[in-house]
ZAMARGU-4260 file (C-alpha; in steps of 0.2 Angstrom, whole numbers, plus 5000, padded with zeros to 4 digits):
<rodrens>
0) 4903/4965/5117 | 4909/4982/5123 | 4899/4998/5120 | 4911/5004/5106 | 4910/4987/5097
5) 4891/4988/5098 | 4891/5005/5091 | 4902/5000/5077 | 4892/4985/5073 | 4876/4995/5073
10) 4884/5008/5061 | 4888/4994/5049 | 4871/4986/5050 | 4863/5003/5047 | 4874/5006/5032
15) 4870/4988/5025 | 4852/4992/5028 | 4853/5008/5018 | 4862/4999/5004 | 4847/4986/5003
20) 4834/5000/5003 | 4840/5010/4989 | 4847/4996/4978 | 4840/4995/4960 | 4843/4982/4947
25) 4858/4992/4940 | 4865/4997/4957 | 4882/4990/4962 | 4886/4990/4980 | 4905/4991/4984
30) 4913/4989/5002 | 4930/4993/5006 | 4940/4992/5023 | 4941/5011/5023 | 4934/5027/5015
35) 4941/5040/5004 | 4946/5054/5017 | 4939/5068/5006 | 4932/5071/4989 | 4945/5084/4985
40) 4957/5076/4972 | 4972/5085/4977 | 4971/5082/4996 | 4978/5065/4998 | 4990/5055/4987
45) 4984/5038/4992 | 4977/5025/4981 | 4960/5022/4988 | 4957/5041/4988 | 4963/5043/4970
50) 4953/5028/4964 | 4937/5034/4971 | 4939/5052/4965 | 4945/5047/4948 | 4927/5041/4944
55) 4921/5059/4946 | 4936/5069/4941 | 4947/5066/4926 | 4965/5070/4921 | 4973/5076/4904
60) 4981/5059/4902 | 4975/5042/4909 | 4977/5024/4908 | 4969/5010/4897 | 4965/4993/4904
65) 4983/4987/4901 | 4990/5002/4910 | 4996/5010/4894 | 4993/5029/4892 | 4976/5035/4886
70) 4970/5052/4880 | 4957/5058/4892 | 4954/5077/4894 | 4968/5079/4882 | 4964/5072/4865
75) 4982/5072/4860 | 4999/5079/4865 | 5017/5081/4858 | 5034/5087/4864 | 5037/5103/4856
80) 5054/5105/4863 | 5064/5095/4876 | 5056/5106/4890 | 5039/5110/4882 | 5024/5099/4880
85) 5008/5104/4870 | 4991/5097/4875 | 4976/5098/4864 | 4961/5098/4874 | 4945/5088/4871
90) 4931/5098/4863 | 4913/5098/4870 | 4917/5092/4888 | 4906/5099/4902 | 4908/5098/4921
95) 4894/5091/4930 | 4886/5108/4933 | 4886/5111/4915 | 4901/5123/4915 | 4912/5120/4899
100) 4929/5113/4902 | 4943/5124/4895 | 4961/5128/4896 | 4958/5140/4911 | 4953/5125/4921
105) 4969/5116/4917 | 4980/5130/4922 | 4970/5133/4938 | 4971/5114/4943 | 4989/5112/4941
110) 4992/5128/4951 | 4980/5121/4964 | 4990/5104/4964 | 5006/5113/4967 | 5000/5125/4980
115) 4998/5126/4999 | 4989/5111/5007 | 4991/5100/4991 | 4997/5082/4993 | 5000/5080/4975
120) 5015/5092/4974 | 5027/5078/4970 | 5019/5076/4953 | 5021/5094/4948 | 5037/5099/4956
125) 5047/5099/4940 | 5034/5109/4931 | 5040/5127/4928 | 5024/5134/4920 | 5007/5129/4913
130) 5001/5141/4901 | 4985/5144/4891 | 4988/5145/4872 | 4969/5146/4868 | 4953/5139/4875
135) 4958/5121/4870 | 4977/5121/4870 | 4989/5122/4885 | 5008/5121/4886 | 5017/5113/4900
140) 5035/5119/4902 | 5047/5109/4913 | 5062/5115/4922 | 5073/5102/4913 | 5070/5089/4899
145) 5057/5078/4906 | 5052/5064/4894 | 5040/5055/4906 | 5029/5070/4909 | 5013/5062/4902
150) 5016/5047/4914 | 5019/5059/4929 | 5003/5069/4927 | 4991/5054/4926 | 4985/5058/4944
155) 4983/5077/4942 | 4964/5079/4941 | 4956/5094/4933 | 4943/5104/4943 | 4932/5118/4938
160) 4940/5135/4941 | 4923/5143/4942 | 4916/5130/4954 | 4931/5131/4966 | 4931/5150/4967
165) 4912/5151/4969 | 4913/5138/4983 | 4929/5145/4992 | 4938/5129/4987 | 4953/5137/4978
170) 4965/5129/4989 | 4966/5110/4993 | 4959/5102/5009 | 4975/5101/5020 | 4973/5084/5029
175) 4989/5087/5039 | 4981/5102/5047 | 4963/5095/5048 | 4957/5109/5036 | 4941/5106/5026
180) 4931/5115/5013 | 4917/5112/5001 | 4928/5101/4990 | 4929/5089/5005 | 4910/5084/5004
185) 4905/5090/4986 | 4912/5086/4969 | 4910/5094/4952 | 4921/5084/4939 | 4920/5079/4921
190) 4920/5061/4925 | 4908/5047/4921 | 4900/5047/4938 | 4893/5061/4949 | 4892/5061/4968
195) 4874/5061/4974 | 4876/5058/4992 | 4891/5059/5004 | 4891/5053/5022 | 4910/5051/5027
200) 4914/5034/5034 | 4896/5029/5031 | 4892/5029/5013 | 4895/5038/4996 | 4882/5036/4982
205) 4888/5039/4964 | 4876/5040/4949 | 4880/5038/4931 | 4884/5055/4922 | 4871/5056/4908
210) 4880/5070/4899 | 4897/5061/4899 | 4908/5065/4884 | 4914/5048/4882 | 4909/5030/4882
215) 4904/5021/4898 | 4906/5002/4894 | 4898/4996/4910 | 4879/4996/4913 | 4880/5001/4932
220) 4869/5016/4934 | 4872/5019/4953 | 4887/5014/4964 | 4885/5013/4983 | 4902/5014/4992
225) 4902/5008/5010 | 4917/5007/5021 | 4916/4991/5032 | 4932/4990/5043 | 4929/4973/5050
230) 4935/4959/5038 | 4923/4946/5044 | 4908/4958/5042 | 4914/4962/5024 | 4916/4944/5019
235) 4898/4940/5027 | 4891/4954/5017 | 4898/4948/5001 | 4893/4930/5003 | 4875/4934/5009
240) 4873/4946/4994 | 4872/4962/5003 | 4887/4969/4994 | 4892/4965/4976 | 4911/4969/4977
245) 4922/4971/4992 | 4941/4973/4995 | 4953/4968/5001 | 4948/4950/5004 | 4957/4943/5020
250) 4969/4929/5013 | 4962/4916/5025 | 4944/4919/5017 | 4949/4917/4999 | 4944/4898/4998
255) 4928/4901/5008 | 4922/4914/4996 | 4927/4904/4980 | 4917/4889/4987 | 4902/4900/4990
260) 4888/4899/4977 | 4886/4918/4974 | 4904/4925/4974 | 4922/4923/4968 | 4939/4931/4972
265) 4949/4940/4958 | 4967/4940/4963 | 4982/4947/4954 | 4999/4955/4958 | 4999/4973/4964
270) 5012/4986/4960 | 5012/4992/4978 | 5028/4990/4989 | 5026/4990/5008 | 5040/4996/5018
275) 5046/5004/5034 | 5054/5021/5036 | 5064/5029/5050 | 5067/5047/5056 | 5084/5050/5051
280) 5084/5069/5052 | 5080/5074/5070 | 5095/5075/5082 | 5084/5066/5095 | 5070/5055/5091
285) 5053/5061/5097 | 5046/5044/5103 | 5061/5035/5110 | 5069/5032/5127 | 5086/5037/5120
290) 5089/5055/5124 | 5101/5067/5116 | 5104/5057/5100 | 5095/5048/5086 | 5099/5029/5084
295) 5092/5029/5066 | 5106/5040/5060 | 5118/5026/5063 | 5117/5014/5048 | 5122/4999/5060
300) 5105/5002/5069 | 5095/5003/5053 | 5104/4987/5047 | 5100/4978/5063 | 5082/4982/5062
305) 5082/4975/5044 | 5091/4959/5048 | 5080/4956/5063 | 5064/4956/5052 | 5059/4938/5048
310) 5050/4942/5031 | 5048/4924/5027 | 5039/4921/5043 | 5028/4936/5039 | 5024/4929/5022
315) 5020/4912/5029 | 5010/4916/5044 | 5003/4934/5042 | 5001/4935/5023 | 4998/4916/5020
320) 5008/4916/5005 | 5000/4931/4997 | 5015/4942/4997 | 5032/4943/4988 | 5047/4948/4999
325) 5057/4962/4992 | 5074/4971/4994 | 5069/4986/4983 | 5056/5000/4985 | 5049/4994/4968
330) 5043/4977/4962 | 5041/4968/4945 | 5030/4978/4933 | 5039/4994/4937 | 5052/5000/4924
335) 5069/5000/4932 | 5066/4984/4943 | 5078/4970/4941 | 5079/4953/4949 | 5097/4955/4950
340) 5095/4969/4963 | 5080/4963/4971 | 5089/4953/4985 | 5086/4955/5003 | 5099/4956/5017
345) 5098/4939/5026 | 5087/4937/5041 | 5100/4935/5055 | 5095/4939/5074 | 5113/4936/5080
350) 5121/4948/5067 | 5107/4961/5071 | 5112/4960/5090 | 5130/4962/5086 | 5126/4977/5075
355) 5116/4985/5089 | 5130/4982/5101 | 5143/4990/5090 | 5132/5005/5088 | 5131/5007/5107
360) 5115/4999/5111 | 5119/4982/5118 | 5102/4981/5127 | 5092/4989/5113 | 5080/5003/5116
365) 5062/5009/5115 | 5054/5017/5100 | 5036/5020/5095 | 5030/5013/5078 | 5016/5021/5069
370) 5005/5009/5058 | 4988/5009/5050 | 4976/4995/5053 | 4964/4998/5039 | 4974/5003/5024
375) 4986/4989/5018 | 4983/4970/5018 | 4985/4964/5036 | 4994/4980/5040 | 4991/4979/5059
380) 4997/4961/5060 | 5012/4965/5050 | 5017/4978/5062 | 5014/4966/5077 | 5025/4953/5069
385) 5039/4966/5066 | 5037/4972/5084 | 5039/4954/5090 | 5054/4951/5079 | 5063/4967/5085
390) 5060/4961/5103 | 5072/4947/5100 | 5086/4960/5098 | 5081/4970/5114 | 5071/4983/5104
395) 5054/4987/5113 | 5042/4993/5100 | 5028/5004/5107 | 5015/5000/5093 | 5003/5014/5089
400) 4991/5006/5076 | 4976/5017/5071 | 4963/5020/5057 | 4971/5029/5041 | 4959/5044/5045
405) 4971/5049/5059 | 4986/5039/5054 | 4990/5048/5037 | 4988/5066/5044 | 5000/5062/5058
410) 5014/5054/5048 | 5012/5066/5033 | 5017/5080/5045 | 5032/5069/5049 | 5026/5067/5067
415) 5034/5050/5068 | 5050/5041/5073 | 5046/5024/5064 | 5032/5021/5052 | 5024/5009/5039
420) 5020/5015/5021 | 5014/5007/5005 | 5019/5015/4988 | 5013/5012/4970 | 5023/5022/4957
425) 5009/5030/4947 | 5021/5032/4932 | 5025/5013/4933 | 5043/5020/4933 | 5057/5019/4946
430) 5059/5038/4945 | 5043/5041/4954 | 5048/5030/4969 | 5066/5038/4969 | 5059/5056/4968
435) 5045/5054/4980 | 5052/5042/4993 | 5071/5043/4993 | 5075/5061/4988 | 5080/5074/5001
440) 5064/5083/5005 | 5061/5101/4999 | 5047/5113/4999 | 5043/5110/4980 | 5037/5092/4983
445) 5052/5082/4979 | 5054/5069/4993 | 5037/5073/4999 | 5034/5055/5005 | 5051/5053/5012
450) 5044/5055/5029 | 5059/5050/5039 | 5070/5063/5028 | 5083/5051/5023 | 5095/5061/5012
455) 5110/5057/5001 | 5114/5071/4989 | 5123/5059/4977 | 5107/5049/4975 | 5097/5066/4971
460) 5110/5069/4957 | 5106/5052/4950 | 5087/5055/4951 | 5089/5071/4942 | 5099/5063/4928
465) 5086/5048/4927 | 5072/5061/4925 | 5080/5069/4910 | 5089/5055/4902 | 5081/5049/4885
470) 5093/5034/4881 | 5085/5019/4889 | 5101/5009/4892 | 5109/5024/4900 | 5094/5027/4910
475) 5093/5009/4916 | 5111/5010/4922 | 5107/5026/4932 | 5092/5018/4940 | 5103/5003/4945
480) 5116/5014/4952 | 5103/5024/4962 | 5095/5009/4970 | 5112/5002/4975 | 5116/5018/4984
485) 5099/5017/4993 | 5102/4999/4997 | 5119/5002/5004 | 5113/5016/5015 | 5099/5005/5022
490) 5088/5021/5018 | 5072/5012/5021 | 5067/4994/5026 | 5058/4986/5011 | 5046/4972/5016
495) 5035/4965/5002 | 5023/4968/4987 | 5006/4962/4993 | 4994/4953/4981 | 4977/4960/4976
500) 4961/4950/4981 | 4944/4957/4977 | 4928/4948/4982 | 4916/4950/4967 | 4898/4943/4965
505) 4896/4931/4951 | 4883/4944/4944 | 4896/4957/4942 | 4910/4960/4929 | 4924/4972/4932
510) 4942/4976/4928 | 4956/4973/4941 | 4971/4984/4938 | 4988/4981/4946 | 4988/4998/4953
515) 4972/4994/4963 | 4961/5007/4955 | 4943/5002/4952 | 4934/5011/4938 | 4916/5011/4939
520) 4914/5014/4920 | 4920/4996/4917 | 4908/4988/4930 | 4893/4978/4924 | 4880/4969/4933
525) 4867/4956/4927 | 4849/4958/4933
</rodrens>
């Protein structure tokens, strides 16, 4: 075993030992392949990050167990005019430090989420103003009619204005620039759990909030969250009883866990779509042997890459059936998805070779591909398979697979030529994917995760219309037209929707949501 592997193994063993030492009867020990990169709820728009922080911080509007909208810090809301929404705030709510929650915190938090360094700008880009009416009422005015506003703000977590100002954390942690502040390591929310201890990439300990305003259905008093990158170690920890919950479960280990006496696997469809993006803006790719031009600006090259990917082979050998190949950036369960449009271009190596030749690359070319190896299900192996597929058409992929801690800051600053990303529309509506992934990027947050800067102004016009259209039938037709434009352009390379697989002790009951959020308030453990 190499020195690096010995150190990594020792770190995991120490973490597991620490779990065992402090565990109590109502302690739930959770392991994940990665860690939240920060406790700042505005610093990274990534599901694991938001899932972890949503147990500490809360939003005005949230989700029920069936993913329908639920009142959280807003007790009610109504649309006063087509562009103005009024939110009545919940009375008697306190932050963890005892500070009362008021409208000032809402106005501050929305401004923070829209400001410099925030990764949540896309959720607030259409908001013109958030204003205080009184201590327990706010109005949100949008630039145009925005009927899905309550859905869009379900990830904008509310922070204490006083706490942020006192701790010099008024601006979000900027992961792209490596900037940290107090909000990276400390937290002061209104949620059902408090942060007692934070050791990044080692463990985070959460304790039940005894002054929580609402009902906590589960009996968990303490949550110990431990990142364990090695899949075999995670499985062994679950089967041996050293952890109570872990995810994701490697698809090859599902049967083994289900056959064990102490644990089971909870599976279900996930709303996340995995896809590949390409730099379509620069006149010359940063990481390619082609100089003086950008091959990805040619649709024939993009289509060649698409048709060279054997998605059925990836589904069979890498995902072991636990995926659903897709031709769209959204899947079933997202409003606007239709089976009619969800058709992939055929896998055809010869057609791909012909397209590359027509584009002027008969011998292919080299390009670097950025990929995480601890974020999505089998992400590193998927990228290896894509690289092997593309080699068949003469494209040499220089694969750079790395931990998400360094991967996301790199691609979020668009320092990439070819990359993997997964996306769950937090509104459960196609508009979210169109606005975040396919819209021409601007400085307000539109197209914030369109990291290859694909741009079609006609598609942007449609996305704006989708945003304000209230007639469901008309809106569906607009979404259909938008997806057709994107598919015709080969704007991105869709791969699949992955399946959820959580390993859970037979002593634990919890709720698995299709957006892969794990709420501690719904977790119970038997003594």
